[in-house]
N, C-alpha and C positions, 0 to 999 in steps of 0.2 A: 581316685589314686591307691594304688596297691597298699597292702599292709606292710609294718616293717619288716627288715629282713634280720631274723633273729640269728645272732651268732656265738658260736662257741669258741671260746681262746683257748688252745693247747700250747703250752711253753713252760718248760721248769725254772724259768728265769722271770722272777716277779715283775722286775722292771720294763722287761720286754712287754709282758702282758699289760702294764700301765700304759705304755708308749701306743700299743695299739689300740687299747681301748680309748684313748684320748684322741687318737686319729680317727676313729670309728665315729665318735661322739659328733665330730664336726658334719657328720652326713644326717640328716633329717628323716631318712627312712631306714636307718640301720640302728640297732640295739644289740648290746652284749648281753647274752640271757644267763651265761654261766664260764666259768673259768676253771680249768684243771691243770695241773703240774704233773702229771704222769699219764701215760698210756693208759692204764687201768682207770684212771679216774676218768678220764675222757669217755672212753666207752661207758661208764656208769653214768655220766651226766647226760651224753647222748641220750642213752636210754630215757632218763629221767624228764629232760626239757624239751627232746625232739627240735633242734634247732634246723634252720633252712640250711645254714652253712657252717662248716667247721673250718678255722684255721689251724692247721697242724704243724707243730715242729716234728723234725723227724728224730733228732737225738735225744732222748728221754730216759729218766731213770725207767729200769723194769723192761716192759716191752716198748719196741721202737715206734716210731709215728707211724711206719709203714704197717707194721703189726697190729696198731691199732685202728688204722684205717680199714684194713683187712676185716679186722672183727665188727668194726660198726656196719661195714658194708655187707658182713654175711648175713648179721641179723636184721639190717634195713637197707636193702637193695637200692632204693632211691636215694641214700644219704649224700650228699654233696661235700666233699671235702677237699680245701685247697691246703697243699703242702707250702709253709712258707720258712725256709730253710736259710741258714749261713753257707751251706755246702752245696757245691754243683757237681758232685762226682758222679760220672755215668751211670754208676751201679745203682747209686741212692735215688737218682731219676728213674731209672727203669723200674726198681721195686716198688717206689711209690706210685706210679701209675698203673704198674701191673695189679697192686692193690685196690685200685679204683680213683686215685685221686683224680679231678678235673683240671687242677691246675697245679705247677710247681713254681713257685716265686722264691726269687732271692729276698734276703731282709733287707736289700739295699734298695729295693723296688720302691718308685715313686707312689705316691698316695693316689695319685690319679688311674695308676695301673691296678693297683691293689684294690681299690673300690670298683673299677670295671671287672675285674675279675670275681669279686663276690658277686656282681650284680649277674655274670654270665651263668657263674655257677649255679646259683640259684634258678635258672631258666633252663638248666641242663646242657650249656654249652662249655666246651673246653676252654681253656686258655694257657697256651704254652708259649712263651717269647723265645724268640730266634736263638737266642744264646743257648737255651736249655734244649730246644729242638736240635741245635747243631751238637750239643754235646750227647746226645742221645743217639742221633745218626751216626757218630763216630763210636759208638759202644761197637766192640768186634764180635761178631756173631757167634764165634767160637771161644768166646772168653770166660762164658757160665762155668763155673766150678761145682764139682760135685759136692755132697755135703762133707763128705772125708776130707776132700781137698782144701774145704773151706777151714776144717780142722785143724789142718796141718798148716795151711798158709796163717790161722792166727797164732799158733806157736811159733811159726818163725818170725812173726812182726814182733813177738813177746823176747825175742832173742835165742831162743831154745836150739840146741845143736839137735841133729838127727836122733841119735842115743836117747836124748830126754824127751823127744818127741815120740819116739818109740815106747818109750816105757808110760808117758802119759796117756797114751792111746792103745797100749796094749796090743802093740802091732811091732813086726820085725824091723829093723834099720834098714834093710832092704826093701821092704814095702814103703818105707817112708822116703827111700831114695827115687822111688818110681813117682809117687805123688809129687815129689817137689820137682822132678822132671817134667811131669805133666803141666804142673802150675806155671812152670818159666814158660813152656811152649804156649799154653792158652792166654797169659798176659802179654806174650811177646817181647819178653826180658831174658837178659843172659845171665844172670846171677841172682842169689838169693837178696841182695841188698837192693837190686833194682825192682825185685818183685816187692819188699817190703814199701818201697816208694810209690809203686803203680798202686798197691794195694790199698793205703793211704788217702792217695789223691784220689782216687776213684770212688772211694768210699765202700770198697767191697768189705774191708776190714776197718775197725775203729779201735783206737787206744781207749783202753779205761779211763774213765774219769779221776 
């Protein structure tokens, strides 16, 4: 019989961690070795405990789950990370998988699928549900925004006008207009309101907590 699968839980909500721990406790070959509430803690606890699998939330205080996944994988290339998120935005899925996550599951997942994904991850196998694969496939290849466009879009989401954006980023209003036009084109939308909606739905930009 193989050794227990040691799991690190990463979620900023205590009750979510309690719920996950209770679910995993039903499996005789699984044990939770540590819990983290931030991405920074996740990296530190991975370094300390070297778990077999990490269950990683995406939207965390400080660095994101994708950034934490990338940091862990940079230091430990064989790390097995499963993203477990409430959100299914195509950009968030893309960034998580690009960072090295082996699976992307929604928190509405059934226990059987979660357990299966954990066992597969431990063996180095990916697990991408059909719904997530479809979201990822629908991601427009031209939609990747530049770092500066992401800065502009973030301020647009906050309701800033071109003049305010120009001041905040120390660029001209004309440059802001060029960036906004490029953003609308890449997102396939016709105005700023649609851009904000698309950015939030797809997880490109997040509203601050």
